[in-house]
Every structure is written in structure tokens, then in C-alpha cells.
C-alpha positions as CSV (number, residue, x, y, z in Angstrom):
1,M,143.0,93.4,146.0
2,R,145.3,93.2,143.0
3,V,143.3,90.2,141.7
4,L,140.1,92.1,142.1
5,I,141.4,95.0,140.0
6,V,142.7,92.7,137.3
7,T,139.4,90.9,137.2
8,A,137.5,94.1,136.9
9,L,139.8,95.3,134.0
10,I,139.3,92.0,132.2
11,A,135.5,92.3,132.5
12,L,135.6,95.9,131.2
13,T,137.8,94.9,128.3
14,A,135.4,92.1,127.4
15,C,132.4,94.4,127.5
16,S,134.1,97.0,125.3
17,T,135.4,94.8,122.5
18,G,133.3,96.7,120.0
19,P,129.9,98.2,119.3
20,R,127.1,95.9,120.1
21,E,124.1,95.9,117.8
22,E,120.9,96.2,119.8
23,L,117.6,95.3,118.3
24,P,114.9,98.0,118.3
25,P,112.1,97.5,120.8
26,P,109.0,95.9,119.3
27,Q,106.4,98.3,118.0
28,L,103.1,98.5,119.9
29,P,100.9,96.6,117.4
30,Q,103.4,93.7,117.6
31,R,103.0,93.7,121.4
32,A,99.2,93.9,121.2
33,G,98.7,90.2,120.9
34,V,95.3,89.2,122.2
35,D,94.9,92.0,124.8
36,T,92.0,94.0,123.4
37,T,92.8,97.1,125.4
38,V,96.4,97.3,124.1
39,A,95.3,96.5,120.5
40,A,92.6,99.3,120.6
41,R,95.2,101.8,121.9
42,A,97.6,100.7,119.2
43,E,94.9,101.3,116.6
44,G,94.3,104.8,117.9
45,I,90.9,104.2,119.5
46,E,90.0,106.6,122.3
47,F,86.6,105.2,123.3
48,R,84.8,101.9,122.4
49,A,81.1,101.1,123.0
50,T,79.5,97.8,122.4
51,G,75.9,96.8,122.6
52,E,73.3,94.6,121.0
53,G,73.8,95.0,117.3
54,F,76.8,97.3,117.2
55,V,80.4,98.1,118.0
56,L,81.4,101.8,118.0
57,D,85.0,103.1,117.9
58,I,85.8,106.8,118.4
59,F,89.4,107.4,117.4
60,R,91.7,110.1,118.7
61,T,92.0,111.5,115.3
62,E,89.3,112.5,112.8
63,R,87.0,109.5,112.6
64,I,84.3,107.4,114.2
65,R,83.7,103.8,113.1
66,L,80.4,102.1,113.6
67,T,80.1,98.4,112.8
68,L,76.6,96.9,112.8
69,T,76.1,93.2,113.5
70,G,75.7,91.4,110.3
71,A,77.0,94.3,108.1
72,D,79.8,93.6,105.7
73,E,81.6,96.9,106.1
74,P,81.8,99.4,108.9
75,I,80.3,102.9,108.5
76,V,82.9,105.6,108.9
77,F,81.9,109.1,110.0
78,P,84.0,112.3,110.5
79,K,84.7,113.0,114.2
80,P,83.3,116.4,115.3
81,E,84.2,118.1,118.5
82,P,82.0,116.7,121.3
83,R,79.5,118.8,123.1
84,Y,79.4,118.7,126.9
85,P,75.8,118.9,128.1
86,A,74.7,119.9,131.6
87,W,74.5,116.3,132.6
88,N,77.8,114.5,132.9
89,G,78.8,113.1,129.5
90,M,79.4,113.9,125.8
91,I,77.4,114.2,122.6
92,Y,78.7,113.7,119.1
93,E,76.5,114.5,116.1
94,T,77.9,113.7,112.7
95,T,76.8,113.0,109.1
96,D,78.4,111.3,106.1
97,G,76.9,110.2,102.8
98,G,73.4,111.1,103.9
99,R,73.6,109.1,107.1
100,R,73.2,110.7,110.5
101,L,74.8,109.5,113.7
102,I,74.1,110.8,117.2
103,I,76.2,109.4,120.1
104,E,75.3,110.2,123.7
105,V,77.8,109.0,126.4
106,R,76.1,109.2,129.7
107,N,78.6,109.0,132.6
108,F,76.0,109.4,135.3
109,S,74.1,106.3,134.0
110,R,76.2,103.2,134.5
111,C,76.0,99.7,133.1
112,P,76.1,96.8,135.5
113,S,79.9,96.5,134.8
114,G,80.3,100.1,136.0
115,E,81.0,101.5,132.5
116,P,79.1,104.6,131.1
117,T,75.9,104.0,129.2
118,V,76.0,104.8,125.5
119,Q,73.0,105.7,123.4
120,L,73.3,105.8,119.6
121,T,70.8,106.9,117.0
122,L,71.7,106.0,113.4
123,D,69.2,107.4,110.9
124,G,66.4,107.2,113.5
125,R,67.3,103.7,114.7
126,A,68.2,103.6,118.4
127,F,70.9,101.4,120.0
128,T,72.0,101.2,123.7
129,G,75.2,99.8,125.0
130,C,78.2,100.3,127.4
131,G,81.4,102.2,126.7
132,Q,85.0,102.3,127.8
133,S,87.7,104.9,127.5
134,F,91.2,103.8,126.5
């Protein structure tokens, strides 16, 4: 019994020899790696839609980013409050620099993968794809 108490005291003394510097936990973007979902959340993306010819990112904060296939730069729009129509989904209507974007997220209409259908209209040009919330 006495040996057990002495061993415990030695162990406690060894642990308390001074303050131990702990490294801070890695920040989320450092952990993102190649996982697209974690990377999108780290960037602040709330909803992403992809389809033939586009990638759409709706951020938690004040912007929507639309990247067209073959375009050099993404188009950034201010994020309005969504409208919630009678059908299950959301509608965003926004303009910036003379360009108009309408986004319809249709939760009742599903893609083959089970994700909601997304319909975009950019300056009268229509796109269709599938979306995912993060």
C-alpha cells in the first residue's frame, strides 16, 4: 500500500514540474484538406448548387457567387433575404452591375442523387442543377 502511495506521489510530482505549453487546435481551413464539405463550411458557404455550365455558392453572410464554366472570374451578387413560396423551396432575386440573377431551390423536385433541384436564370439564360445545404 505504501509503495502504491509513493508511486502515485512521484507520478503527480512528475506531471506538475511546471506549466506545459499546449499547441492551439488547428483552425478549420487547415483541417479542410480535400474534403469538399468541410472546405465549403470553412469558407462560409451555406448552400452549393452545381449543374452543366455553373457552380453556385450561397454564403451565410451577404453574398452569392456564381461561377460559369469557362469564365475567368466568378460573378458576385449581394445576398437578399429568400422568399418562401407556397411550394417547398426558396427563391432569391438579386442584381448587381446590371446583371440579374434568379435562383429557385425546389425541395419537392429531387435530382437522382436525392438533392433538391436548382433552377437559375442569369440575364434571361436558364441553368438547371442540383443543390446541397452545408
